[in-house]
C-alpha positions in Angstrom: -78.7 34.9 -41.0 -82.4 35.4 -41.9 -85.2 33.5 -40.1 -88.7 33.9 -41.4 -91.4 34.4 -38.9 -94.7 32.5 -38.6 -97.4 32.8 -41.1 -100.6 34.2 -39.7 -103.8 35.2 -41.6 -102.1 34.5 -44.9 -99.2 36.9 -44.1 -95.5 36.3 -43.3 -93.3 38.4 -41.1 -89.6 38.4 -41.9 -87.0 39.5 -39.3 -83.3 39.7 -39.5 -81.2 38.1 -36.7 -77.7 38.6 -35.6 -74.8 37.1 -37.4 -71.8 36.0 -35.2 -68.3 36.6 -36.6 -65.0 36.4 -34.7 -66.8 36.4 -31.4 -68.7 39.7 -32.0 -72.2 40.3 -33.2 -73.4 42.5 -36.0 -77.0 43.4 -35.9 -78.9 44.3 -39.0 -82.6 45.3 -38.6 -85.3 45.8 -41.1 -89.0 46.4 -40.9 -91.3 43.3 -41.1 -92.3 42.4 -44.6 -95.8 41.2 -45.1 -96.9 39.2 -48.2 -99.4 36.7 -49.2 -98.6 33.1 -48.5 -98.8 32.3 -52.1 -96.1 34.7 -53.0 -93.2 32.8 -51.4 -90.8 33.9 -54.2 -91.1 37.5 -53.0 -90.3 36.5 -49.4 -87.2 34.7 -50.5 -86.1 37.7 -52.5 -86.5 39.9 -49.4 -84.6 37.4 -47.3 -81.6 37.5 -49.7 -81.8 41.3 -49.9 -81.6 41.5 -46.1 -78.7 39.0 -46.0 -76.7 40.9 -48.5 -76.6 43.9 -46.2 -74.4 42.0 -43.7 -70.7 42.7 -43.7 -69.3 40.6 -46.5 -65.8 40.6 -45.1 -67.0 39.4 -41.7 -69.0 36.6 -43.4 -65.9 35.5 -45.3 -63.6 35.5 -42.3 -66.2 33.6 -40.3 -66.4 30.9 -43.0 -62.6 30.5 -43.1 -62.3 30.3 -39.3 -65.2 27.9 -38.9 -67.5 30.5 -37.4 -71.2 29.8 -37.2 -74.2 32.0 -37.6 -76.4 32.1 -34.5 -79.4 34.0 -33.3 -78.9 36.3 -30.3 -80.6 39.3 -28.7 -77.2 40.8 -27.6 -76.0 43.6 -29.8 -72.5 45.1 -30.0 -70.9 47.4 -32.5 -67.9 46.8 -34.7 -64.6 47.5 -33.0 -63.6 50.0 -35.6 -66.8 52.1 -34.8 -66.1 51.8 -31.1 -62.4 52.9 -31.6 -63.5 55.9 -33.7 -66.0 56.9 -31.0 -63.3 56.7 -28.3 -60.9 58.7 -30.4 -63.5 61.4 -31.1 -64.3 61.7 -27.4 -60.6 61.9 -26.5 -60.0 64.7 -29.0 -62.9 66.7 -27.5 -61.6 66.2 -24.0 -58.1 67.2 -25.1 -59.4 70.3 -26.8 -61.3 71.3 -23.6 -58.1 70.8 -21.5 -56.0 72.8 -23.9 -58.5 75.7 -23.9 -58.8 75.7 -20.1 -55.0 75.5 -19.6 -54.5 78.4 -22.0 -57.0 80.6 -20.2 -55.4 79.7 -16.8 -52.0 80.6 -18.1 -53.2 84.1 -19.1 -55.1 84.6 -15.9 -52.1 83.7 -13.8 -49.7 85.9 -15.8 -52.0 88.9 -15.7 -52.7 88.5 -12.0 -48.9 88.3 -11.3 -48.3 91.5 -13.3 -51.1 93.4 -11.5 -49.9 92.3 -8.1 -46.5 93.8 -8.8 -48.0 97.0 -10.1 -50.7 97.4 -7.4 -48.7 96.4 -4.3 -45.1 95.2 -4.7 -43.6 98.2 -6.4 -45.4 100.9 -4.3 -44.6 99.2 -1.0 -41.0 98.6 -1.9 -40.5 102.2 -3.0 -42.1 103.7 0.1 -39.8 105.2 2.7 -42.0 103.7 5.5 -43.4 100.4 4.2 -45.5 99.8 7.3 -47.1 103.3 7.2 -47.9 102.8 3.5 -49.5 99.5 4.3 -51.5 101.0 7.1 -52.7 103.9 4.9 -53.4 101.6 1.9 -54.7 98.4 3.6 -57.2 97.7 0.8 -54.4 97.9 -1.9 -52.3 95.5 0.1 -55.1 93.1 0.5 -55.8 93.3 -3.3 -52.2 92.6 -4.0 -52.2 89.5 -1.8 -55.4 88.3 -3.5 -53.8 88.7 -6.9 -50.8 86.7 -5.8 -53.2 83.9 -4.7 -55.0 84.0 -8.0 -51.7 83.7 -9.8 -50.6 80.7 -7.7 -53.9 78.9 -7.9 -54.2 79.5 -11.7 -50.8 78.0 -12.4 -51.5 75.1 -10.0 -54.7 74.3 -11.9 -52.8 74.2 -15.2 -51.0 71.2 -13.9 -54.2 69.6 -12.7 -56.1 70.2 -15.9 -53.2 68.9 -18.1 -52.3 65.9 -16.0 -54.7 63.4 -17.8 -53.2 64.5 -21.1 -49.5 64.6 -20.1 -49.6 61.3 -18.2 -50.1 59.4 -21.4 -46.6 60.4 -22.5 -44.8 59.7 -19.2 -46.8 59.2 -16.0 -43.8 59.6 -13.7 -42.8 63.0 -15.2 -46.4 64.1 -15.2 -46.8 63.2 -11.5 -43.6 65.2 -10.8 -44.9 68.2 -12.7 -48.2 68.0 -10.8 -46.4 67.9 -7.4 -43.9 70.7 -8.3 -46.3 73.1 -10.0 -49.5 72.1 -8.2 -48.2 71.8 -4.6 -44.6 73.2 -4.0 -44.9 76.3 -6.2 -48.3 77.1 -4.9 -47.0 77.0 -1.3 -44.5 79.7 -2.1 -47.2 81.9 -3.5 -49.3 81.4 -0.4 -46.3 82.4 1.8 -45.8 85.6 -0.2 -49.5 86.5 0.1 -49.4 85.9 3.8 -46.4 88.2 4.1 -48.4 91.0 2.4 -51.4 90.6 4.7 -49.1 90.7 7.8 -48.0 94.2 6.9 -51.3 95.8 8.1 -51.4 94.3 11.7 -47.7 94.9 12.1 -48.2 98.6 11.2 -51.0 98.9 13.8 -48.8 97.3 16.4 -45.8 99.5 15.7 -48.0 102.6 15.6 -49.1 101.8 19.2 -45.4 101.5 20.3 -42.3 103.3 18.9 -44.1 104.1 15.6 -43.7 102.9 12.1 -41.2 105.6 11.2 -38.8 104.6 14.0 -35.6 102.7 13.0 -37.0 99.5 14.3 -40.4 100.0 12.5 -38.6 100.7 9.2 -36.4 97.7 9.5 -39.3 95.4 10.4 -41.3 96.6 7.5 -38.4 96.2 5.1 -37.7 92.7 6.4 -41.3 91.6 5.8 -41.5 93.0 2.3 -38.0 92.1 1.3 -39.1 89.3 -1.0 -35.7 88.8 -2.8 -35.1 85.4 -1.1 -38.7 84.3 -1.6 -38.7 85.5 -5.2 -35.6 83.5 -5.9 -37.0 80.3 -4.4 -40.3 80.8 -6.1 -38.6 81.3 -9.4 -36.3 78.3 -9.1 -39.3 76.1 -8.2 -41.2 77.6 -11.2 -38.3 76.8 -13.5 -38.1 73.2 -12.3 -41.8 72.7 -13.0 -41.5 74.4 -16.4 -38.6 72.1 -17.3 -40.8 69.0 -16.6 -43.7 70.6 -18.4 -41.8 71.3 -21.6 -40.1 67.9 -21.6 -43.5 66.3 -21.4 -44.7 68.5 -24.3 -41.7 67.5 -26.3 -42.3 63.8 -25.8 -46.0 63.9 -26.3 -45.8 66.1 -29.4 -49.2 67.7 -28.7 -47.9 71.2 -29.5 -45.4 72.3 -32.2 -41.8 71.5 -31.5 -40.7 75.1 -32.0 -42.8 76.3 -29.1 -41.5 73.6 -26.8 -37.8 74.2 -27.8 -38.4 77.9 -27.2 -39.6 77.2 -23.7 -36.7 74.9 -22.9 -34.2 77.6 -24.2 -35.8 80.3 -22.1 -35.5 78.4 -18.8 -31.7 78.8 -18.3 -32.0 82.6 -18.8 -34.8 82.7 -16.2 -32.7 80.8 -13.7 -29.6 82.9 -14.4 -31.6 86.1 -13.7 -32.7 85.1 -10.2 -29.4 83.5 -9.3 -27.6 86.8 -10.1 -30.2 88.6 -8.0 -29.7 86.2 -5.1 -26.0 86.8 -5.0 -26.4 90.5 -5.3 -24.9 91.0 -8.7 -28.1 92.7 -10.0 -31.2 94.0 -8.3 -34.3 91.8 -8.0 -36.3 94.4 -10.0 -33.5 95.5 -12.3 -33.8 95.8 -16.0 -31.3 93.0 -16.4 -33.6 90.5 -14.6 -36.5 91.6 -16.7 -34.6 91.1 -19.9 -33.4 87.7 -19.0 -37.0 86.6 -18.0 -38.6 88.1 -21.1 -38.0 85.1 -23.5 -39.8 82.6 -21.3 -42.6 85.1 -20.3 -43.4 85.8 -24.0 -43.2 82.0 -24.8 -45.8 81.2 -22.2 -48.2 83.7 -23.6 -47.6 82.3 -27.2 -48.2 78.8 -25.8 -51.4 79.9 -24.1 -52.8 81.6 -27.2 -51.9 78.6 -29.3 -53.7 76.2 -26.9 -56.8 78.4 -26.9 -56.9 79.0 -30.7 -55.6 75.7 -32.0 -55.7 73.2 -29.2 -53.4 70.1 -29.2 -52.2 68.5 -32.4 -54.9 66.0 -33.6 -52.5 63.3 -34.8 -50.6 63.3 -31.5 -53.9 63.3 -29.6 -55.1 60.3 -31.5 -52.0 58.3 -31.0 -51.8 59.1 -27.2 -55.5 58.2 -26.9 -54.7 54.6 -28.0 -52.0 54.1 -25.3 
């Protein structure tokens, strides 16, 4: 609707108001048009030109529904524009979450591998674990720190992805957050504390019967014997992984083949540590490593995919509207 302004000093100012259609307002603005009072035909032409810029479809719907044109200072944008803006913001947020989660996956995996290479294998292979810990206290502390980095990195994956995964299933997403973010992290903290306890124990035993005494060797072996802790930690990890891949499968934010690969690798991972728990194979045996390999490789493929490609745009757009 166009309302001409007041004529002053032989000139007329034309402004464009706001047209109301279906309870929303569409604002079209134009610079004031000045003309001589005797040239009213030009003013009328400008008015019709401004009016033609309004949304023709909104005008027609308003006419059919009995809508009325009114003047208002309140401005809002069409719902389609607002929806596109929300969808664009959601895609950017999902992209940032995917990149961050992929980096955390890689950091956690690398930290876990380094902790085994730096501390776990050398201490386990030592004839006197407490003496080795006393002589390499810095190495033991580094190994404990790497275990904490691994646990916190994997816990943050659940925190970062929770806003995305909850759109598919909030109950499963909450379960995944609790298992991966709280329970599994607790097991990593326990393992790190066990490593740190080795040094003061070594000092205590050195002041008494000695770390090489039968009691000292048994005590050191008991502390570093992480078979039971590794089994529990691995089973909790597999439970969290199962929830994670079910959520990915339902949300369809990553390719299906990656999700199916992860779900297929979980039973082999569980079998490896159950066999170790019952003494069928050693905890650090090649059989355990081979059974864990499919899921370990799949996690790195998933991490690289999330960093390089992010989540699937079509799935992100559909979940953003939920």
